[in-house]
N, C-alpha and C positions, 0 to 999 in steps of 0.2 A: 476519499479512497480508503478502502478497507486495510486492516493490518497486513493481510497476506500480500497485497500488491505493493505496499510500501516496503515490506521486507525484502521481496524479491528484487525490487528495482535498485536496492542499495547493497544487497548481500555481498556480492563480489567486489564491490568498490570500497566499502566501508572497512572491512576487515583486512587491512594490508598494512605493511610497514610504513612509517612516515615517509613522505616524499622529500626529495632533496631540495626541491623548490616549489613554488606556488604552481598548481595545475588547475586547468579548467576543462570541464567535459560537459556534453549535452546528451540527452536521450529523447527519443520520440517513440510513440508506440500507439497501439489500439487495444481496446479491451471490449469484448461483447459478453453480456450475461442475460440470462432469461430465467424467470421464475415467477410463481404466483404469490409467494410471501404470505401464504395462509389466507388468500382472498379467492374470489371467484374469477379474477382476471389474471392474465399473464402479462407481466411488465418485461420489457426489453430495454436494455441500456447499452448504448454505444459511448465509450469513454476514450478520448484521444488526448493524452497528456503530452505536454512539451516540458522538458525538465532541464535546468541549468544547475551546475554544481561547481563550486569553487573550494579547493583544498589548500590549506596553508598550515604547516606544521601539524599539531594534533587536531586542529579545527576543520570541520567540513560545513559548508553552508550550501543550502539547496532551496530552489524555488520551482514549484510545479504549477503550471497554468494549463487546465484542461478545457476541451470542448466536449459538450454532451449532447446526446439525442436520446430521449426517453419516451417510449411508447407505453400508454396506459399507466401514467405514473402512480406508483404506490409507495416506493421507497426511493432513496437516493443512492448513489454509488457505494456508499458505505453501510447500506442496510437499514438506514434510519427512516422513520415515517416522514412523509412530506405533507404539506398542506393540501387540502382538497380543492375542488373546483377547477381543475386543470383540463386542458384539451387532451384529445386522444394521443397527440404526438407533440412533444415540446423539444426544442433544441436551442443551443446557445452556449455562452461562456459559463464554465463551471466555477466552483470555489477555488481560489488560489491558496496553496499551502507553502508556507515558508518553514524552514527547519534549520537548526544549528546542532552539530554533534561534536562531542569531545572524546578523543580516544584516551580513555583512562588507562588502559593497558593495551600495548601494541603488539604483543606476542613475541617480542624480540628475546625475552628471557624465559618466561614460563610457557610460552606457546598458547597462552590464553588471550583472546582479544575481547575487550570490553568497551563499548561505546555508550556514553550517556547522551540522550537526544531529547531536545525540546522542539515542539512544532506549534504553529499557530495557523489555523484555517481562517482565512479572510473571506467574508461573505460577498464575493464578487458575482456569485450566481443570482439570477432573478428568482426570488422565492415565489412571485406571482405566477411564474411559469413552471413551478414545481422542479426547479433545477437546484435548489438548495433551501436551507432553513432560513436564511437571511440573518443568521447570527454568527458570532465569532466563537470558535472552539479552541481549546488548548489541550495538548497532549504532552506527557512526560513518559519516557520509556528507557529501558536498558536493553541493549543487544549484547549478547555473549556468544563467542564461538571458540572452538578448540579442535585441533586436528588430532585424530586417532589413526595414525598410519595414513592411508590414502583417503580416508573418510573424514570429513569436517562435520562436526555436529554444531548446531546453532540453536539459540533460544531468545525469545523476546518476552519481556514482562513490562506492561505499561498501564497507564491510567489516563482517561480522557474526561476533560471538563467541558460539558456541552453548554452553549448559549441556548436559553429556552425561547422558542418562538411564542408569540401571543397565545394564551389559552393552552400552553403546553408546559409540562414539567418533566423534562428528561432526566433520567437517572445518569449518574456519571460512572461509567463502567470500567472495570479492569479487564484487560485483554492479554492474551498470552499465545505464543507460537512455539513449536518445537519441531525441528527437522534435521535433515542431513543432506550433504552433497558429496559426490565422489567422481573422480574422472572416469569416463567410459571409453574415451578414445583421445587421440592427440588433439589438444586444444578444445576438447568438449567435456563438459561436466553435466551430470544429471543429478536430480535429487527430489525430495519430497518434504512437505511441511504440513502440520496440522494445526489449525488456527481456531481459537476460541475467544468469545467475548461475552461478557454479561449482558443481559437484556437492557434495553434503553428505556422502554416503557413497561408498566406493570402488566399489560395485556400482550406484550411482545414475547419474543423468544431469544434465546442466546444464539450467537453465531457459532456454528460448527461446520468446518469444511476442510477438505483435503486438497492440497495442491501438488501437482507434479510438474517439474520444470526441466528444461534443457538449455544450457548456455554454451555457445560456440564462439571461440575467439577467431575472427576472420583475419585480423592483422594486429600489429601493435597498437593501432589506433581504433579499431572497430571490433565490436562484438554484438551478437544478437541473442536474444533469449525468448523461448517459446514456453508457454505454460497452459495448463488446463486445471480447472477447479470443479470439484463436486461438493455441493452443499448438502448438509444433513439436518437442516432446521428451517423454520419458516422465515428466519432473518437472513438466511443465506440463499443465493441463487440455486435453482435446480442444476444449472450448468453454466460454465463460464470458461472463456479461453482468450488468449491474446499473445501479443508479441511486443518486445521492446528492442530498439536498436540504440546502441551507445557509441559515442564517438569522443575520443580524448584528444586534446590539442597539446 
């Protein structure tokens, strides 16, 4: 999953005051993207994640298990090159991602929220089907948010350590995001973010994309988020959109 989707999926859940007790929540969604990624063919990716999240004190633990369907595989869901020799259409279990975050600042005094996050991508996807690289990846990032009146600004800075598939030598890129969110109606928030990532291979491109999103709280337990993405580089999709539904217990 690219930094954009990771940020949006956790934005309104991560930057909050500490809970009085342990809480558990889930999310399910779908994401569709399409692009040629600098090639002569168009690749389409359906990404369907199921997310479980457990919060206790300043700690948050999360596991994401996705299902994928890729047409004309050229890259994976995070814009990385995939092995060749795949069929026109591949589908199946994607890579599982586990993460742990620590709320370094909870906003209770300064109004600034800071989360320290570590992630591991486990190679549960079949690389022979072009659903993943078959390697374990590691990510470290810092998420920051601060309210300026009704507008909340947020930013991410991170670094990813890739496992190298056979005959590959991926660079380990820095990535960053910058955006804002603001209420537009009762229980509804909208915003935008711009995401960037260094290229992963010397012949590749940086990720550059703009995301627009709307989040609506249906009830105390339920909320839904819609988003659309426009890519501006060969490592980003030409167009992307999706939805996430969250439920808290």
